[in-house]
C-alpha positions in Angstrom: -2.7 42.2 -13.0 -0.1 39.4 -13.0 1.1 37.6 -9.9 4.9 37.7 -9.5 6.8 34.4 -9.7 8.0 35.0 -6.1 4.4 35.1 -4.8 3.5 32.1 -6.8 6.5 30.2 -5.4 5.5 31.2 -1.8 2.0 30.1 -2.4 3.1 26.8 -3.9 5.5 26.2 -1.0 2.8 27.0 1.5 0.3 24.7 -0.2 2.8 21.8 -0.2 3.6 22.3 3.5 -0.1 22.4 4.2 -0.6 19.1 2.4 2.2 17.5 4.3 0.6 18.7 7.5 -2.8 17.4 6.5 -1.3 14.0 5.7 0.4 14.0 9.1 -2.9 14.7 10.8 -4.7 12.0 8.9 -1.9 9.5 9.7 -2.2 10.4 13.4 -6.0 10.0 13.3 -6.0 6.7 11.4 -2.8 5.1 12.8 -2.0 6.6 16.2 0.2 3.7 17.1 2.4 4.4 14.1 2.9 8.0 15.2 3.6 6.9 18.7 6.1 4.3 17.5 8.1 7.1 15.7 8.5 10.0 18.1 11.7 11.1 16.2 9.5 12.5 13.5 8.3 15.9 14.5 4.6 15.2 14.1 3.5 18.1 16.4 5.7 20.6 14.5 4.4 19.4 11.2 0.8 19.8 12.3 1.6 23.1 13.9 3.0 24.4 10.6 -0.1 23.2 8.8 -2.4 25.0 11.2 -0.3 28.2 10.9 -0.6 28.1 7.2 -4.3 27.2 7.1 -5.4 29.8 9.7 -2.9 32.6 9.6 -1.6 32.8 6.1 -1.2 36.6 5.9 1.0 36.6 9.0 3.4 33.8 7.9 7.0 34.7 7.9 8.5 33.9 4.4 11.9 33.2 6.0 10.3 30.6 8.2 8.8 28.9 5.1 12.1 29.0 3.3 14.0 27.7 6.3 11.5 24.8 6.5 12.0 24.0 2.9 15.8 24.2 3.1 16.3 22.4 6.4 13.3 20.6 7.8 11.9 19.0 4.7 15.2 17.4 3.7 15.5 16.1 7.3 12.0 14.8 7.2 12.6 13.1 3.8 15.7 11.4 5.3 13.7 10.1 8.2 10.9 8.8 6.0 13.3 7.1 3.7 15.1 5.5 6.6 11.7 4.4 8.0 10.7 2.9 4.6 14.1 1.1 4.3 13.8 -0.2 7.9 10.4 -1.7 7.2 11.3 -3.0 3.8 14.1 -5.1 5.4 11.5 -6.7 7.6 12.8 -5.3 10.9 
């Protein structure tokens, strides 16, 4: 039995979001001052999405995953790029 491309895409998206959430959790654990210094990044929501994917995969709303990919991830990337540029300029 073959897995449909849509199911594979959903699983891939879920795994990537889970990895982002895991990185967020490790960052908060190892560098809590960094997380505290950047409250504009939605750390709690990122960890919450990770927990939802890790512990409740069968009940995850596919539209929520897609909305996260379409809206939240681009916003997060913009925030991280701005942060990187801010620190690269020595500020």
